[in-house]
N, C-alpha and C positions, 0 to 999 in steps of 0.2 A: 590835621595839618593845615597851617595857615600860609597858603601859597601867596606869593606876590602876584599882583594883577588878577586876583581871584574874581573880580567883577566881570571878566570876559567870559562869554558863553563858550563852552567847550564840550566835546563828546563826554558823556558820563563814563567814569571809570570806577569799577568796584574797588573796595578796599581789600587788603589781604585778610584772610587767605582767599585768594582768587581761584576760581575754577575755569575762568576764561580770560583772555587778554593776558595770558601768562608770558613773562619774559624770563628766559633761562640764560644766565650769564656763563660764558666759557672762561674759566679761570685757568690760565696756563702757568702762571708763576707769581701770583700776588702774595705779598707778605701779609702777615696779620695786620700790620699797621695800614697798609694800602687797602685791605678789605674793610677795615674799620672806617677809613676815610670815604670809601665808596658807599658804605651804608649810611654815613652821615650826610653825604651830598645827594644820593639818589636811591636810598634804601626803600623808599615807598614804591618804587617803580620796577623792582625786579622781585621775582618769587622763588627762584631756584638758582643756586650756584653749583655748577658742575666742574670739578677739578679734572681737567681734560686728560684723556687717555690713561696713562699710568703715572702721571706726575705725582700723585699722592705718595708713591713709594720712593720718591726722591727727596722728601722733606723729613726733617726731624718730627717725631710723633708729637712733640709739644706744640710745634708750630701748627700742624694740622688740627690738633685738638683745640687750640686757641681759635683758629678760624671757624671751626664747627660751633664753638661756644658763641662767638660773635654773631654768626648767621642765625643760629637758633634763638638767641636772645632778641634778635630783631624780627623774629617771625618768618625768617627766610629758610627754606629747605636747602640742604647741602648734600651732595653725593659725590663719590669717586667716579671716574670715567668708566665707560663700558669695557675698554681694553683691559683694565685691571681685573674686572670680573672674568673676561674671557681667558686671561692667563691663569687665574686661579682655577677655573673650570678645567682647563687643559692639563693642569698639574694635579687635579683631583683634590683641590684644597678650597672648595667653595665654602664649606662649613667654617674653616678657619678665617676666610676672608670676611664672612658675615660677622663672626665674633670680634675680629679686629676692628671692623667698621663701627660696630656698636660701642666698643670700649673707647675708641677715639672720639666718638660723638656724632658720627654721621647719622642722619635720620632718614636718608633716602638712598636707594641703590638703583643703578642703571644696569639692566640686563640686555645684552646685545649679542649678536653673532655676526658682526660685520667683518671679522677677520678669521675667527676659528669656526670650522664647520660643525656647529652645534645643531643637532636635530631639533625639529619643532617640539617633539615630545620632551626632550631634555630641557629645552629653553622654558617651556611652560611649567615644568616641574620646579625650575629655579625661581620663576616668578612667584609661584604659589608658596614656596618655602620662605622667600624673603618677605612676602606679604604677611604670612602667618607669624613671622618673628617680629612683626610690628614696623617694618620699614615701609615707607612710601616707595612704590616701585614705578620707575619710568623704564619702559622697554624701548627697543629701537628696531625698526624694520628697514632693511636695505643692506647692501654690502659696501664696504670701503674699497673693494676691488672693482674697478670700472667695468671690466668685462662681465663679471658675475652680476653686478647690479643691473646691467643692461638686459640680462637674461631673465630678470625677475619681472613677471608680468604684473599689470595692474590688478588682475583678478587674484593672483597669489598674494600681493601686498594687502589687499582687502581682507582676504581670509586670515592672514597672519595677524593683522590688527585686531580683528574681531576675536580671534582666539586668545590673544594676549590680554585684551581688556577683560574677557571672561575669566581668565586665570587670576586676575587681581591687579593688573597694571592700572595705575592712576591715569597716565597719559602714555601715548605711543609716539616716540620721536620718529619723524621721517628723515632718514639718513640723507645728508647732502655734503658731509665733510666740512672741515673748517674752510675749505675753498669755495663751497657753494656750487659744486659742479657735478653733482650726482642727483639721483632721485628725481624730484620734480623740476630740476634745473638741467639745462643742456650743458655741454662741455665748456661753453663760454659764459655760463652763469645766468643765461636768460631763462625765463620761466617757461616750462614745458606745459602749456595749457591742456594739451591732450591728456597727459598723465594726471594733472591736477583735477581736471573736470571728471575724468574717469573715477578717481578716488572719491570725489565728493558726491558722485551720484549715489554711492552706497554707504558712505561714512559721514558722521557728523564732525565737522572741522574742529569742534570744541573738544573732541577726544584726542586730537593730534597736536603735536608740537613740531612745527616746520623749522628745520635748521635753515636759517637765512642770514648769513653773516654780512651780506652786502646791503648798503642803503637802498639801492634800486630794487633788490629782491624784497626787502621789508615793505617798501612803498607799494609794490605791485600786489603783495598779499593783503595788505591793509585795504587797498582800493577794492579788491575783490571780496574780502571777507569781513571788512570793517575793523574797528578799533579793537575788537575782542579776539583777533587772530592770536594764537599761541605761537611764539617765535623763540627759536633757540640759536645757540652758537653766537650769542651777542657779546661783542667785546666789552670789557668793563667801561671803557671810555665812550661807548655808544649807547649806554642805557638811557641817558637823558635825550640824546638825539632821536632814539627810537620812540621815546615817550612823546616827543614833539610831533612825530609822524602820526602817532595814535590820536593826538589831540588837534591836528590841523594847525600846528604852530610852526610848520615848515612848508616851504613853497610846494613841495611834492604833493601835499594833501590839503593845503589850506582851501583851495577852491572847492575840493570835493566835500569837505566837512562844513565850511562856513558860507560858501557862495552857492551851495546846492547845485554845483555844476557836475554832472555825472562823468564818469570815465567812459571813454569811447573805445570799443574794441573792433577791429576789422578782422573777420575770420572767413574761412573758405568752405563753401559747399554745404550739403545736407548735414554732415557731421557737425560742422561748426554751428549750424542752425539748431540742431538738437541740443547741443551743449548750452547754447544761449537760452533756449527755451527752458531747460532744466534750472537755470539760474533765475529765470523770471525776468530777463532783460526786456527792454523795449528793443525790438528787432526791426531793422530795415533791410529788406531783401533787395539786392541789386542784380539784375540781369539786363544790362544796358542794350545788348544786341541779342534778343529783342523783347523778351517776355515782359519785363516790368515797364519798358517804354510803351509797349502795346497796351498794357493795363492803364497806364496814365493817360494815354491818348484816347482810349475808349471812354473813360469816365469824363475826360475833358470834352469829348464830343457828345456828351449827353446820355450815354448808356447808363442804365439803372444799376448794373452790377456786373462783375466778372467773377466767375467761379473757376478756380484753377483745379485741374484734375491730373492725376499721375499717368493714367493710361488712355489710350485711344478709345477703348471700349466704353470708358466712362464719359467720354466727351459727347454728350447729347444735350439738346436744349433749343431754345428759341433761335439763337445764332451760335454757330460753332466755328472754332478756329484751332489750328494746331500744326505743328511741324515736327519733323524728326531729322536732325542733321541739317536743318535749314530748308528742307524740302516740305512742301505742303502735304498733309495727310489726305489721300485722294477723296474720301467720301465726305470730308468736312467742308463747310461753306467757304472758309478763308484760311490762308496760312497765317503765320505769326507776324503780320505786317501792321505796324501802327498807323500807316497811312490809310489803310482800309477803314479805319474807324474814327478818324479825327474830324471828318467833315460834317458829322451830325446826321447822316442818313439813317442811323440806327438808334436815334434818340429814344430813350425810354425802354429799350429792349435789354434783355439779359444775354450776356455772352458767356459761353463755356469754352475754356482755353486749356489746351494741353501742349507742353513744350518739353524740350530735351532736358533742360536744367532748372529753369526758373520755377516751374510749377512744383517740382520736388522740393526745392529749397523753401518755398512758401509753406508747403504742407508740413515739412519737418519742423519749421519754426513754430507752427501752430499746435504742436502735439500737447503742450501744456495749456489748459484752458485759461489760465491766468495771464499768459504771455500776450503782450501787445505787439502785433505784427503789421508793419507798414510796407508798402512797395515804393521803392525809390529808383530813380534813374538820373542821368544828367539833365533830362528834361524838367525835373521838378526838384533839383538838388537843394536849393535854399528852402523851399517850402517844406519838404519832408524833414530837413534838419531842424527847422524851427518847431515843427509839430512834435518831433521825437524829443526835443529838449523839454518842451512844455509837459509832455506826458511823463517823461522820466523824473522831472522835478515834482510833479503832482503825486506820483506814486513811489517816489524815493527808490528809483532803480537806475542801473547803468544802461548804456546803449551799446548794442552790437550791430555792426553793419556786415551783412553777409554778402560776399561776392560769389555769385553762382558758379563762375568759372566755366572752363571748357575742357572736357575729357579729364576731369578731376584735377585740373591745373588752373592756376590763376590766369584769368583772362585780362589782358591789358585794359580793355575798355571798361570792364567792371571795376578794376583797380582805380582807374582815373575818376570814374563817377563816384565811387566810394570816398575817395580822397576829397573831392569837391563837397560832398555832403559833410564829411568830418570837419573840414575847414569852415563850414558855415555854422558850426556849433561853437560860439565864442568862448575861449578860455578852457576848452576841454583838452584833457591830456589823452592822446591817442596811443593805444597799445594793440597788441594782437599778433597773430601769426602771419598776417598779410601786411607788408610794408606799404606806406603811402607812396603815391606816384603822381606827381604834378605834370601837367602838359602845357606846352606853349601854344599848341594848335590842336584843339579837340578833333577837328575833322580829319586832319592828316593822320593823327594817331589812331583814330577809329578805323579809317580806311586801311591802314597798314597792319592792323591787328589780324590775328589768325581768323577770327570770326568775320571781320570786315572783308578780308580777301575772299573768304568762302562765300559770303553773301553777294559780293560783287561778281564773282564767277557764276553765280546763279541768276544774275540779272537783277539783283536787289540793291544796287548801289544807292538808289534813292532812299531806301530804308536806313542805310548807314548814315547818309547825309542828314536825314531827319533826326535820328537818335543822337547825333553829335552836337546838338544844340543845347545850350545851358539855359535853364530857367525859362523855358518857353511857357510852362504851365504852373499854376499855383495849386493844382489838384494834389491831394495827399490820399492815396488809397489805403484803407485799413481793412484787415481781414477779420470778419466776424461771422460765426456760424457757417464757415465754409465759403463765404462770398466776400469779395472786395467791393466796398462802396466808398464814396467820398467822405472823408473825415470832416466832422464838424467839431472843431477843437473846443468849442464851448461845452460839449457834453462829456 
């Protein structure tokens, strides 16, 4: 294919037949002529046409047969919708449905149970039967009934996908409906990262087709999975727009693919840190009041390293510090106060630190040996942002900022610090489950936060004032072999 402007560097896209980067078009009522025109203008960029729901039964056989001929001659698979299969199963006419599909010219069959309560055993038997008869099978996991889909756990979805692939399915579609408001998407169409990350911990995304009818959904999945994400329920008029997203020819992905600016995600707590670690992101952990501020201050004050530990019993070493609920742990040398370490009195010494939230987030982020974990705060916001960007570009990774939070909820001070870090990464698109929050006055917002009020009540108002300063230090702590040391970005 001799594309215009082919001299421009673009992400590599394999030619059909593709096993990844698959685009599945949802055909609701295309005529044979319109399908022919679609193939002429964008046929190189889609792989499968699905005649939605039971629409195949509303057309003259000749029209459907002509559409099958056009698609197959172009090397494009074509299948009737899963609802047609479910109805044929309900009426005990699956064999007739397969025979009719073959006679008409379909080479692919969708096997689903989104409406009809077909058991797993029966569904797998149908997958095997269609596959044995020579059809390419795409199965579907999830329910079209909102209440039923919400009851389907990530674990059950994973088990279903694995079983259906083993039974002969080529790809498994993750149900989201034409509206894009089920499965891995919330009721408003936003990406449910908890579900997606849970699925991808145990499944290869290349085995899945994610129904993603909206542009913002397509861009989000491409940002996370790359140009080779398999996407479905794509409107015919959106095939070329989707391909521009895959190639960085649209503003949503241009910076990601061509300027090497990573996407930035802001997530909450240890679970968010574990998910980011599984993805191999560059992770910045933020516990502004006070753990990461203390770590920054300790290294800026000349301490050799800081070792975060989860429990009080583990907190042993040359210098020890820790708190629980803002209170100093009695037998340790210090509490979690950055002011205690910034003056240089402990220069060259090693600190062991245990805190309520920050230490756990750091350790959760470091569960993958390949993950790069940094400690960030308002105190070093610009420095840690620049370091994370350099590392992400060097290693071709995205960046996740983890807000440690308080009592498993978003802490305002962490949210503010994370926002300042994200804003210091020029050109980055910021996503995630924690929204950005800007502040007109850092000190007032820190003092008025739940953590700020708690620390003030404990007589630690000076700590809050200290932590509410922006860019006081250029130190960037990096976690290696269980210890935080100052990053030398040249290495």
